[in-house]
PASEBA-1860 file (N, C-alpha, C; in nm, 3 decimals):
! residues 69
1> MSHGSEVA> 11.791/13.364/8.162/11.924/13.402/8.203/11.919/13.458/8.345 ~ 12.009/13.414/8.428/12.008/13.464/8.566/12.065/13.605/8.572 ~ 12.038/13.674/8.680/12.087/13.809/8.706/12.036/13.912/8.608 ~ 11.942/13.878/8.520/11.899/13.974/8.419/12.016/14.013/8.329 ~ 12.104/13.921/8.303/12.228/13.948/8.231/12.204/13.992/8.088 ~ 12.289/14.082/8.043/12.288/14.124/7.904/12.403/14.061/7.826 ~ 12.487/13.984/7.894/12.603/13.922/7.831/12.569/13.778/7.795 ~ 12.562/13.750/7.667/12.523/13.618/7.618/12.634/13.516/7.642
9> SPCINVCR> 12.593/13.393/7.652/12.687/13.283/7.663/12.755/13.259/7.528 ~ 12.883/13.224/7.529/12.951/13.190/7.404/12.925/13.046/7.359 ~ 12.844/12.972/7.433/12.818/12.832/7.401/12.758/12.818/7.261 ~ 12.811/12.721/7.185/12.756/12.691/7.053/12.710/12.544/7.046 ~ 12.693/12.483/7.163/12.648/12.343/7.174/12.744/12.243/7.114 ~ 12.873/12.274/7.117/12.979/12.179/7.086/13.056/12.166/7.217 ~ 13.031/12.058/7.288/13.083/12.046/7.424/13.186/11.934/7.432 ~ 13.305/11.962/7.384/13.416/11.868/7.389/13.536/11.943/7.444
17> MHEATGWC> 13.596/11.886/7.547/13.710/11.951/7.609/13.840/11.906/7.542 ~ 13.926/12.001/7.511/14.057/11.972/7.454/14.149/11.935/7.570 ~ 14.199/11.815/7.567/14.274/11.762/7.681/14.397/11.846/7.715 ~ 14.472/11.887/7.618/14.598/11.959/7.645/14.576/12.099/7.701 ~ 14.472/12.168/7.655/14.451/12.305/7.699/14.348/12.316/7.811 ~ 14.256/12.221/7.818/14.147/12.229/7.915/14.034/12.321/7.871 ~ 14.032/12.357/7.744/13.929/12.447/7.690/13.831/12.368/7.605 ~ 13.707/12.413/7.605/13.607/12.355/7.516/13.644/12.389/7.372
25> TGCARTIG> 13.634/12.290/7.284/13.670/12.314/7.144/13.564/12.393/7.069 ~ 13.448/12.413/7.132/13.342/12.493/7.070/13.344/12.638/7.115 ~ 13.353/12.660/7.247/13.343/12.798/7.297/13.473/12.849/7.359 ~ 13.569/12.763/7.382/13.701/12.797/7.435/13.700/12.833/7.584 ~ 13.592/12.797/7.654/13.591/12.819/7.799/13.642/12.695/7.872 ~ 13.683/12.715/7.997/13.722/12.603/8.082/13.596/12.541/8.144 ~ 13.612/12.423/8.200/13.500/12.358/8.270/13.449/12.450/8.381 ~ 13.539/12.512/8.456/13.498/12.601/8.564/13.419/12.720/8.514
33> EIAGWGRY> 13.461/12.776/8.401/13.389/12.889/8.343/13.251/12.848/8.293 ~ 13.243/12.731/8.233/13.115/12.680/8.184/13.021/12.655/8.303 ~ 13.072/12.588/8.405/12.990/12.554/8.521/12.946/12.679/8.598 ~ 13.032/12.780/8.603/13.002/12.899/8.679/12.925/13.006/8.606 ~ 12.908/12.991/8.475/12.849/13.096/8.392/12.716/13.148/8.447 ~ 12.630/13.059/8.490/12.499/13.099/8.540/12.505/13.183/8.667 ~ 12.614/13.172/8.741/12.630/13.250/8.864/12.709/13.379/8.842 ~ 12.776/13.391/8.730/12.861/13.509/8.705/12.777/13.632/8.681
41> DDAARRRV> 12.825/13.746/8.729/12.762/13.873/8.692/12.817/13.915/8.556 ~ 12.764/14.023/8.501/12.805/14.065/8.366/12.954/14.098/8.359 ~ 13.010/14.156/8.464/13.153/14.190/8.462/13.237/14.063/8.451 ~ 13.202/13.960/8.526/13.276/13.834/8.518/13.259/13.769/8.381 ~ 13.139/13.777/8.326/13.116/13.720/8.193/13.198/13.795/8.088 ~ 13.208/13.925/8.100/13.290/14.002/8.005/13.437/13.966/8.018 ~ 13.483/13.939/8.140/13.623/13.898/8.158/13.650/13.767/8.086 ~ 13.556/13.674/8.095/13.572/13.547/8.024/13.573/13.571/7.874
49> WALLPARR> 13.476/13.649/7.825/13.471/13.678/7.680/13.603/13.736/7.631 ~ 13.668/13.820/7.713/13.794/13.883/7.673/13.906/13.781/7.653 ~ 13.897/13.668/7.721/13.999/13.563/7.709/13.981/13.475/7.586 ~ 13.861/13.472/7.532/13.828/13.374/7.429/13.900/13.391/7.296 ~ 13.921/13.513/7.243/13.988/13.520/7.112/14.126/13.455/7.110 ~ 14.207/13.477/7.212/14.340/13.415/7.216/14.330/13.264/7.229 ~ 14.234/13.218/7.307/14.216/13.074/7.322/14.169/13.011/7.191 ~ 14.079/13.078/7.122/14.033/13.026/6.992/14.148/13.019/6.895
57> DELQRLGA> 14.231/13.123/6.893/14.348/13.123/6.805/14.438/13.003/6.834 ~ 14.460/12.976/6.962/14.545/12.863/7.000/14.480/12.731/6.962 ~ 14.351/12.717/6.985/14.282/12.595/6.945/14.287/12.577/6.793 ~ 14.273/12.686/6.718/14.285/12.677/6.572/14.425/12.633/6.533 ~ 14.526/12.690/6.599/14.665/12.652/6.569/14.685/12.502/6.593 ~ 14.616/12.449/6.693/14.628/12.307/6.727/14.536/12.219/6.641 ~ 14.454/12.283/6.556/14.362/12.208/6.471/14.243/12.152/6.548 ~ 14.209/12.217/6.660/14.105/12.162/6.746/13.982/12.251/6.760
65> FEGPA> 13.984/12.372/6.708/13.870/12.464/6.727/13.755/12.422/6.639 ~ 13.636/12.408/6.699/13.516/12.365/6.626/13.411/12.474/6.621 ~ 13.443/12.593/6.668/13.348/12.702/6.669/13.351/12.781/6.540 ~ 13.274/12.888/6.537/13.270/12.973/6.417/13.403/13.045/6.396 ~ 13.430/13.074/6.273/13.557/13.142/6.239/13.560/13.285/6.289
END
């Protein structure tokens, strides 16, 4: 992990983008967030993590979430 980060990636190795939302159906991140993760510091990673529950809820509502419940 770069930067000696303590914030783990939300990746679950399900890498399919939901066309309507632009979020991964596995981790609920955007392509930009996925691509930038290795360069993000812990504060930026925590900001992304904070967005994920609402995105997961929306993906579940759309029947597209493939991550853990």
